N, C-alpha and C positions, 0 to 999 in steps of 0.2 A: 443828615439823613441816616447815617449809620447809627448815631446816637438814638434816633427815634426807633429804629428797627430793634436795637438792643433793649430799649425800654419795653417795647411791645413783647419781645421774646421773654423778658423777665416777668412781665405781667402774666403771660400765658403759662410760664413754668409755675409761678406762684399759685395761679388759679387751679392748674392740674394737681399740684401738690396738695392744696387745700381740699380738693375733691376727693383725692385718695384717702387723706386722713379722716374726712367726714364719713366716707363709706366704710373705712376700717372700724371707726367708732360704732357706727350703726350695726355692723357685723357683730362686733363684740357684745353689743346690747342684746341682740337676738340670741346669741349663744348663752349669755348670762341668764336670760329669761328661760331658756331651755333647762339649764342646770338648776336653777332655782325652783322651777315648777315641777320638773319630772326628769330625774336623772336616768330613769329606766330607758328613756328615749335614746340616750347616748349609747348605752350598751346594745340596744337593738339595732341602732345605726351601724355600729362597728361590726356586729355579727353579719348584717346585711351586706356591708362593704366587702368583707372577706368572701362571702358567697358569690357576689357579683364579679369579683376579681378572679375567683377560682374557676368559674365556668368556662371562659374562653381559653384559659391556659390549659385546662384539662382537655378540652376539645382539640386544641392545637397539638399537644403532645400525644394524645390518644390516637389521633388520625395517623400520625407517623407510624406508630407501632402496628395499627390495623392494616394500613396499606402495605407496609413491609411484610407483614405475615401473609397477606394475600398473594403477593408477588413471589415470595420465596416458598410458597406452599408449605407453611409450617403446619403444625398439628391442628386438626379441626377444632379440638377442644380449646386450644389456645386462641384461635380466631374467634370462636363463639364467645369466649370470655371477654375479649376486648370489645366485640360488637355489642354484647349485653351491657358491658360497663359504660360504653359511650351512649347507649340508648337509655339506660336506667339512671345512672348517677346525675348527668345534667338535669334530667327531668325532675329527679328528686330534689335537687338543689333549687330548681326554678319553683317547685311547689313550696318548698321551705321559705324561699324569698317572698312568695305571694302571701304566706301566712304572716311573715314579719311585716310586710307592707300593710296588712290589715290592722295589725296591732299599732304600728307607727302612725297610721292614718287616724286611728281613734285618739291617740295622744295629741297629734298635730291639730285635729279639730278642737280639742280642748284648749290647746295653746292659743289658737286663733280667737276663741271666745274670751280667753283671759286678756288678750290684747285689746279687745273691744271693752272688756270690763274696766281695764286700766284707764282707757280713754273716757268712759262715762264717769268713773269715780273721780278722775282728775277734774273734769268739767264741773261736777257738782260740788267739789271742794273749793272751787274758786271763790274768792271774795266777791261780793256783789259789785264792788267798784271795778273789779277786773272785767266783769261782763259789760261794763260801760266803756271799756278800753278797746278802741278800734283794732290796735295791733294784736292784742290778746285774742280777740274773737276771730281775727283773720287767721291767726295760727291754728285756732280750734277748727275752723272750717277746712283748712288745708290738712289738718290731722285726720279729720273725717274722710276727706277725699282720698288721702293716702291709704286708708284701710280699704276703701272701695276699689282702688286701683291695684291693690296688692292681691291680685287674682292668684288663686291656688294657695295662698297663705303659707303656713308652716309646711304643708305637704310638699309644696313646690320647693321651698327652701331646703328641707331635709333631703329630698330627692336630688337636688343639684349638688349638695355637699357630698352626699353618698356617691354620686356619679364621678365627681372630681377625685375623691379618695380611691375609689375602685379602679378608675381608669389610670391613675398614677401608679398604683400597685401593679396593674396589668402591664403598663408600659415598661416598668423596671424589670419585671419578669421576662417580658418579650425581648428586651435588649440583652438580658443575660443569656437567653436561649440562642438568639441570633449571633451574639458575639462569640459563642462557643464554636460556631461554624465559620463565621466571616465577619471580621472587624470592619472591613470596607463597606459591607452591606449596612452595618449600624450607622456609620458616619453618613452614608448616602441618604438613608431613611430620615435621619434627624435633620439633615440639610434640606431636603425636599419638604418636610413638614413645616420648617420655619419660613420657607418661601411663601406658603399659603396662609400662614398664621396671621399676618397683618391684614390680609384680605377678609379673613373670617371676622377679625375684630372690628374693622370698619363697617362691614355688612351688619354686624350685630348692633353697632351704634345707631345706624339708620333705622334698624328694627325697633330700638328703644324710642327713637323720635317718632316713629310711625305709631307706636303704641300709645305714647303720650298724646299725640295729636288725635288719635281715635277716641281716647277717654275724654279729652276736652270737647271734641265734636259731639259725642253722645250727650254729655252734660248740657251743652248749648242747645242741642236739638230738643232735649227733654224740657229745657226752660221754655222754648217757644211753644211747644205742645201743651205744656202746663198752663201757660198764660192764656192760650186760645181756648182750651177746653174746661178749665176750672170755672165752676159756677160763681166763685167769689169775684171773678173779674168780668163775668159775662155782661153785667149791666154797664160797667164803665167802657168796655170795648165797643159795645153796640151803641150806646148813647153818644159817645164821643167819636164815633166812626173811626176807631183805631184798627179796624180790620186790615185796611190797606197798608199801613205802616208796618204792622206785624208781618204780614204776608211778604212785603218787600224785603224786610230784614231777613226773613227765613230764606227767601230765594237767593239773596246775597251770600248768606251763610253757606248754603248748599253749593253755590258756584265756587266760592272760596275754598271750601273743603275739597271739592273735586280737583281744583288746581293744585292744592297742597299735596294731595295723594299722588298726582301725576308727577310732581317735582321730585318727591321722594322715590317713586318708582324709577324715574330716569336716572337717579343717582345710584340706586341699589342694583339695577339691572346689569351695568358693566361689571360690577364687583362679583355678582353671582355668576356671570358668564366666565369671568377670569377664574373663579374658584372651581367651576366645573372643568375648565380646560386644564387647570393645575392638577386637579384630582386624576384626570385622564393621564396626564404626563407622568404623575407620580406612580400610578399603577403600571404604566407601560415600562418606565425605566426600572422600577423596582423588580418587576417580574423578569425583565431582560437580564438584569444583574443576577437575580436568583437563578435563572436558567444557566447563565454563563458560569457562575460559581459552581453550580451543581455538576455541570459538564466537566469543568476544569479539574475539580477535586473528586470527580467520580462519585458524587453523592447519589444514593438511591432515590427511587420515586417517593418513598416515605418522607425522607428528609426534605426533598423538594416541595412536597405537599405541606409539610409543617412550616417551612420557611415562608411559603406563599401565604398561608393562613396567618402567620405571625405578622407579616408585613401589612396585611389587610386589617388585622386587629389593631396594629400600631397606629395606623392613620385614623381608624375609627375612634380609638382612644383619644387621640389628639383633638379631633373635632368635637367629641363629647366634652372634653375639658374646657375648650374655648366656649362652647355653647352654654354649659352649665355656669362657667364663670361670668359670662355675659348676663345670664338670667339673674344670678345673685347680685351683680352690679346694678342691674335694672331695679331689682327689689329694694336694694338699699337706697337707691336714688328716690324711689317712691316713698319709702318709710322715713326719710330724713325729717319731714315735717311732723309726722306722728311722734317720732322719738324726741324731737325738739319740744313738743308740747307737753308730753307725759313727764319729761325730765325737768320741766319748768319748776323753779323753786317755789314752794308754797309760801304765800305771803301771810297765811294764817299761823302765826307763831305766838299766840296769846298764851302766856304762862302765868298771867295774873291770877291771884286767888281770891281777891276781894269780891264779895257777893253783894248785890244790891238789896236795899230795903227801903221801900217807898212808904213813908209815914206822913209826910207833910206836904211838899210841893215839888213840882217840876218846873224848871226855869230855863228859858232860852235867853242868854245874855250876850248881846252884841254879836250875833251870829251872822257871818257872811260866808258865801260859798259859791264856787264855780266848778262845773263838771271837769273831769280830766280832759286834757287836750282842748280846753276852751279858755278863752281870755275874758269871757263875758260872765259877770257875776249874776247868778240867779237870785240870790238872797243878799240883802245889804243891811247890816246892823239890826237884825231882828231881835227884839227883846219882848218876851211875854212870860207870864207866870200862870201856872195851872195848879190849883190846889187839889189834893187827893179827894177823889170822889166826885169832882166837878164833871159836868157834861158841857163841853165847849165845842164851838164850831169854828172852823177856818173857812171863810168865804172869800170869793174873788173870782175874777174872770179866768178863763183858761190861760195857762202859761204864767200865772202870777207868782207861782212858787209854792203853792199849798202842799202839793205832793212831795216836793223836794224837801220841805221842812220835816215831813214825817220820815222820809228816807234817812235823814240825819238822825232823827230820834231813834230809829231802828238800828242805828250803827251800820248801815250799809256803806256809808262814807264816814271816815274819821278825819279826813284832811280838810278841815274848815277852820276859819278864824272865829274867835270868840269861845264861848263855853255853853254846854248844855248840862245843867246841874240837876241831880236827883238828891233831894234833901241836902243840898249844898256841896255834893261830891260830883266832880266831872265824870260823866258816864264812861269816858275813855279810860278811867282808872279801874273799872270793873272787868272781871273776866267776861269776855264777849258772849260765850255760851250761856253762862248764868244770867247775864243781863237780858239777853234776847228772850229767855224763858219767861220774863216778867211781862212781855208784850205779846199782843196778837193783833193782826191786821187783815182787813179785806181791802185790798187796793183795787182801783178801777179795772186794771187789767189782770185780775185774779185768774188762776187756772185750776180747774179740776183735772183729775187724772183718770185714765181709762182703767180704773179699778171699780170695785163695788161701791155702792152708796155708803155703806158702813165703813169701809176702808178709807174713803175720801173724808169722812167726818172724823174718824178717830185717829188716822195716820198711825203714829207709833205709840199711842196710848191705849190702855185697856179701860174702856168706858162701859158701864152698865147699860144694857139695852133700854131699861126703864127711863134712865136719864136721857138717852138718845131720843126716844119717842116723845118724851116730855118737851125737849128743846124743839123738835120738828113740829110739834103741835102748836107751840107758841108763835112760830112764824107761818102758820097755816100751810105746812107741807106734809102733814101726816096723812091726809086723805090722798094726796098724789102718790106717796110712797106706797101705801096699801094697795093701790091699783097696779103697781108694777108686777111683772111676772114672778119675780122671786123676792118681792118686797125690798127690804133694806139690803139684801144680798144681791140685788140686780146689778149687772155690770153697766157702767156708763160708757157711752160712745161705742163705735164699731171697729176700733183699731185692731183689737185682738179677737173679738167675738162678734159674729154676725147677729147674735141675739141681743147685743148691747142696745141700750136705748138712748135716744137723743132728747135732752131736755131743753126747754125754752131758756132764753137769757134770764128771765125773772126767776125761774125755778133754780137755775144754777147759782144765781146771786143769793137766794135764801139759803141754799146748802153751804155756801161759802161763809155766810154770817153765822150759821149754826156751828160750823167747824171752828170758827174764831172763838165763839163763846165757850165751846167745850174745852178749850185750852185753859180756861179759867184764869185769864191774865189779870194783872194789876192795872195795866193800861191797854185799853181797846181802841184801835184806830180803825175808822170806817171811811174809806175814800169813795165818795159817790156811792153809798151802799145800796141805793135804789134807782140807779141810772137806767136799769132795764125794766123798771116797773112803771105802771100808770100812776097818776097822782093819788088816787084813792088808796091803792095798795101801799104806796110810798108813805102816806100819812099814817096808815095802820102800823107799818113796820117801825116807824120812828116812835110811835106811842108804845109799841111792844118793847122796844129796846130800852125805853125809860124804866120799864119794870124789870126785865130780865137781866139788865146790865146795871142795876142800881148800885152794886157794890164795886163796880169798876170805874176808874177814871176813864171817860170816854171822849174821844176826839173825833168829831165829824168833819169831814172835808167835803165841801159841796159848793156849787155855784148856783144851786137852786134853794130858795128861801122858804120852801113849804113848811119845814119843821124847825128852823133855827130858833123860832120863838120859844121852843121848849128848852133851850139850852141855858145854862147858868151864865155863860159868857160867850161873846162872839168876837172873834179877831178878823178884821177885814184886811186882806193883803192885796196890795196893788204894786205891780212892777217890782216884786221882791222885797217890799217894805211894809211894815204895819201902818196902815192908813187910819184905822179907827179901832177902838176897843170899847166894849160895853155890852149891856143886855139888849134884847130886841127893842124894847120900848125906849131905852136911852138912845139907841142909834137912830130910830125912827124920828125921835124928837130933834136930833141934831141936823136932820135933813142933809146928810152927806152922801157919800158913795153908796153905803149900804141902803139907805132910804130910797135912792134912785133905782138900785137893782131890785129891791123888794117891790116897789111900785110898778116896775115894768112887768113883774111876774104875777102881781096880785090878781089880775083878770083871769089868769089860767087856773088859779086855785081858789075857788069859791066853795067853802065847806060850810 
């Protein structure tokens, strides 16, 4: 039994120690970020700390002299000087502090944006394989959530640090002032402060829990609201009669939330009451001792006023330090997931200098592959040869491995068995950036951005508008573009601009094809390039591509056979393996899987 208790205590100690080290590291990260991005902030903070510490000390000492001068009927000029000083100087310092706050606020807002920038840059630098890793994406989601929870951001962080420093300076000054009159009073004040310190800490811990629970609850509530109201889910909810189960879960969530809040309130209420009682007791005892000391040592009213004010500021400083420390602790707890993600080691360390040159052929040689965290092979011993300039098709049922094969060709995954050779050289031997510049692809789940049409087409390249319009004309999009409010400069979607336009799936697909062609790739990959188009338009697009992509090696991925007959070669993939290879006529003659698939679709495509 004792051994078990000992083990549990050791675990608790290790856990708390680990937590302290984590938060210390996170704190150092924030400070380093401040120093790296804007050192001016540090100087402004220190100046602000000195001002904030000086104000209560000046008021405490100034009141003594003012009261003494009033009681002792000193010279009127002297009294007015102290009165004006106490009226003007603190207000001047407050005004100066506000100016500093404005400047600090501007810098902090910038630092918050830089935190967001770091997160975005880290996410877009991830290797594609990492985006398929569940653990990595979970860290990313937690990092995003951490930024959302980090309310107040750097403004709050700087304010709390400043408060701790200013309060510490204030406490030291107050102790020096009090000790010059009464050492007993100093010891008593410190003793009473520590009696309530533990209560403050426990209360703040419950506040952290409450805040986390609130954030989690908000997110869960928004989830339910999103699912109920989003039009994308409207059909499924209504057709499958999912309204009841969603409403039931929502009610259960609300009831559970109310119970959790009640539980936290029950736990925090006694501590809050104890703190209030302790504060009352502190003030009573402190002022009693101040009065006793003042009477015994025949201190004047001014000294009594100063000591009373000093005691009040002492306890206020203690509470501010505890509160600010708790806030920082809470912030560091939120930010641990963010910091963990942005400090994640980049897996992209390609230092190879070999540049690809595609002159003869592309070969898949006994390629097998399974996705990360999976034991099931998607591809098994795939071997195909594609000559330069050929137009080939990869056909097969959904899930057969067609798209996966192209993901490997694009080097989104390098961890596979076998080889992919470009003119006899393993593609993994090439510099990845240089290699990927030789390819362009339109995958089935392609994405356009909430930028202008022109920016979506050109991306990071400078392309002549004449070439742009010519490419748009070839896919029959020029007329659609001309009808837009700002033509090619019209913004897509309404994320950032209410005047943005929404295009049909077919129109978006055409733009994606034009974007891929404008990259002028040596290898063009088109994954279901006409899935959002009707058969007539699909046939036209395929015929057009034969002309405008005549210089590129083109790989079509499709499970529809409307245009495969135009290809130089067709590879039929079934369950991750090459089932058949040949031209359209050769495969029809074989009466295998391809012929079966083609015959099933023939009735749909009678041209």
